[in-house]
N, C-alpha and C positions, 0 to 999 in steps of 0.2 A: 877599788873596783870601777871600770871606765863605766861611761854610759855614752849610749851612741845620739847622738842626735841628727835627727832628718830634717832636714829643711834646706833652705837656701842658701848658697853665697851669691854672692852679688858687689854688684860697686855702686856707691849711695853718690850722684853730683847731689851739696847741698846748698840750698840757696839761700840766703836773709832778705827778707822784703820786710822795710821798716816801717810801713804802713802797716793797716789793717785789712785782712780780707773783705768785713764786712761795710768797711764805707764805701771799694768799689763795687760790688756786686748789688747788683739792683734788685731785688726780689720782686716786683713787677715786672724785668725785663729777660728775667730768665729763659726765656723759649727761643732770645735770638742773641745769648751769651756770646759777649767777643770782649776782653778784658786783657790786657798785655800790664804785667809788673814788672818795675825796676829794680833790680836784685845787685845791689854795690858788693856783693860777696860771695866767691862760688869758692868751691872744694870738692876734691873728690877722694872718697874716705874705702875701704872696706869695711863692709855691711854683709847685711844678709841674715836671715834670724838665728842658720845652723853658724855661721863666722863667728855673729853675735853674743850667742846663748854659749859658744864652743869659749869665747876671751872670757866670759863674765867667770863659767866653770872654772877656769885654767888659772886665774887669780886669786881665788879664794882656795885652790889647791886640790882640786876635782883633776881628775882623770876625763876630758872629753875624747870624744870619736865621733866627731865631724861625717855625714852621709851623705854630699852634695853633686852637684854636677856641675863643672864651670866649662869654659867656652875656650877658643882658639886665644883669645887674650888673657888666658888664668895664668901664665905663668906667675906674674908679680905675687899674684893671692896664693899660691902654692908657695914660695916662697918667707910671705909672711906668715904663713902659718909653721912654717920649720924653724922663722927667728923667735916665734911664741912659744916651740916645744908643743906645738896640736899636731898629733898624728894625721899624714894626706893618705892612709892604707885605706879609706874607705871614700877618697875622693877622686872623682873620674874625669874625662875631658872630652868633650866634642869637638872636635877640627869644623865641621862645616855651619857652626853657631858663636855668636857673643856670649859671654858670660852676663849672666839677670844683668838688670842694671835698673836702680830707681833713682829718678829725679822726683826731690825732695826740697819743697821751697814751704817755710815756716814764717810766719808775720809775728808782729812785737806780742800779739797775745798767745804766740805759742800755738795757732791755729795750725794745720798742715795740710797743704795741697801736692798728692803725689803722683808720678804717672811710672807706671812700673811695667819692663820689656824681659819678658821671662827667658829669652834666649836658651840656653843649653839648660835650664831650670826644666825646660818641659821634655826633657829625656831624662830627670832624674829618676824616673821606674826602670832602669836599667841595672842602677843597683840594687840590688839584693839584700835581703838580709836572712843568709841564708842560720838554719840551726849551727851553734859553733862560731861566725861569722863576726861576730859583736868580739871576739878576742877578747871571753872573759868581763861584758858589758852585764850586769844587771840590772839596768836598769836604762831606760830610755824616754825620747820625745819625740812626739810626730809635732812638726811645727810647717807653717803654710811652703808650702811646694808644690810642685806641678801636680794637678789634677788625679792622674793616673797612679802618680806616687804616693800620693796622702794614700790611695785607696788600698793600694798593695800593699804601702810598708807598713799600715794597720796591722791588715791580716797577717802577713806574717812576722810581725812583733808578737802577736795573740801565737802564730803556731810554734814561734820559739821559746814561749814563754816566757818573756821577757816584760816585768809590767812597764808600762809607759805612760806617759803624761799627754791626754789629749791638747791640743794649742793650735785651735783651727786659725785665728785674726783674720786676717786680711783673706785666706781663701775660702771663710766660712761663706761668703752667698754662693762659690762655685756645688755646692753639694744641695741637696734635695733633704725632706724631713727624714724619710728611710733611710739614706746613704749616714745622715746625721745620728741616728739612734742609734745604727750598728758602728758607726766611731766609737761612742757613750759605749754600748755592750761591750767593746775590744780592749778600752780602754780602762787604767787604775784610777789615774788622776785627770780632772778637765780643769784650764783655765781660760779662761775670756778674760774681756771689758765689760762694761756695765751695757755698751751698746753690742756687743755679740752677745752677751747673751740672752738680750732681749727678743735677738734675730734667732737663737736658738730654740729659745721656748716658744714661737711663732712657728719657726719650721718642723719643731717635735711636738709639737699638741702637750709639751710638758710644761709644768710648773720648774721653777729652780728648785724646790723642796724636792720634787721628784726623781729631778736627774741626779740631786745631790746623794738618795737614797740607793742609784745603780753605782755608786764606785766609794772608793776608799776615802776621796773628797773632792773638792770643788769650790778653787778659789774663783770669787770675783773682781776684776782688780777695777779701782774708782779715781786713780789718778789723786791728785792735791788731797783727796780724800781719803786715801790709806787704802784698805782691800777689808772682802769679807770672802771667811773661811766657811764651808760648811761642811761639816765630820760630823755622821749618826744623828741627825735631825735636828745641829745644835748647829746655827748660824755665828759667828763670834766677827765682831767689827777689829779689826787691827789696825790701828791710828795712820798715819803715814809721818815718815821721819822730813823734821824742814829740810832743806838743802839752803847750803850756803849765799848760793846766789841758780837763778834759772835763765840757764843759757840755750842749752839745746836737748829738746826732749825724745830725739832720734835715738832711737834704740834703748829704751828706760825699759818695756817693756821686758823686752830681752837680757838686758841686766838683772831684771828682778827674777827670771826667770831662769836665769844660768844661777842664782842664787837657792831658788827651790828646786833644782838638783841635786846642789852642794848638801841640802837639809836632808833629804827625804834618802840620799844615799848614806847619810850617817844614822837612819833612822830616826829623824828627829819628828816632833810631833806637827801636824802641818802648823797649826800658829806659831810656832818657831821658826819654821821656812820663812814663813810669809812677815814676820820681822826682820829675818835677815834681807829677806826680798827689798822690804822698802826700804833698808838702811845702805844696800847700795843701790838700787835706781836714786838715791837722792844726791849721793856721790855723782853716778851718770849723768844727772840734768846737769850739773854744773862743771859741764867740759865739754866742747862743739865734738862731735863726732861719734859715733856706737861703738869704737874700739879705741878708745884715745884716754878715758880715764883710768885712775890710780885708788887702791884701797889706803885708808887711812886706820885700818883696823886690821888685827888677824881672826878669821872666825876659827872659833872652837870645834 
């Protein structure tokens, strides 16, 4: 069964700062912030939430269908998807815009500062989920994308009867409490990190337990502490898997979500899905870039 992945395709420019941001930023001078970081290493990778999630799901043996928008410079990304055996049928292209670009700087403690240019992503709502358009998709995910696309694709998922994961990520601040409540009502599952979870509770006025009751399942990822899985009013802590080394956190959350979708498509309990996600995330963080890792196991 195919999985429809609504989100961004982007080029990631990833830079490594060998110091610590905290040592360069003076808290009492934030009102006149003017800093510069020397980054000896720079690399450009294929990224974006839809691309990263599709990569993870494909590695595990799933059938991802990314739905996203590229710009006039997107030919290399189309070839990349083809080389991975990932369908391009729901990937559009805008000729008067660049592909979305993320400039990501990581310090020695794996803190990150990101600048993001949405480019063609702002036109992602031109892609529509029509009944039957998923070409057999029985599951979906709504990952960070253009604001209009996220609102419209959630409604289209619901109208098409496709259960989906709501994964607001860095797109969460774009929406008010009423809009976030509507996303939750339309979705079957929700994934957030702990910071996003707190923001979601503040904006909706609901506690995490109240949100969980409205869904089949809720997962709050906690980085090196693993994650919390909420199902039927029961919260279960799923410990992290220790990586062989910590190299680059870029794309770890997306790798985790690809594993989540693989497990959900197989009908696994949510805790088992989270365990697989933690395992894949540990492999990703040991490699640079969001789509350069490999699996050292076979998912069953």
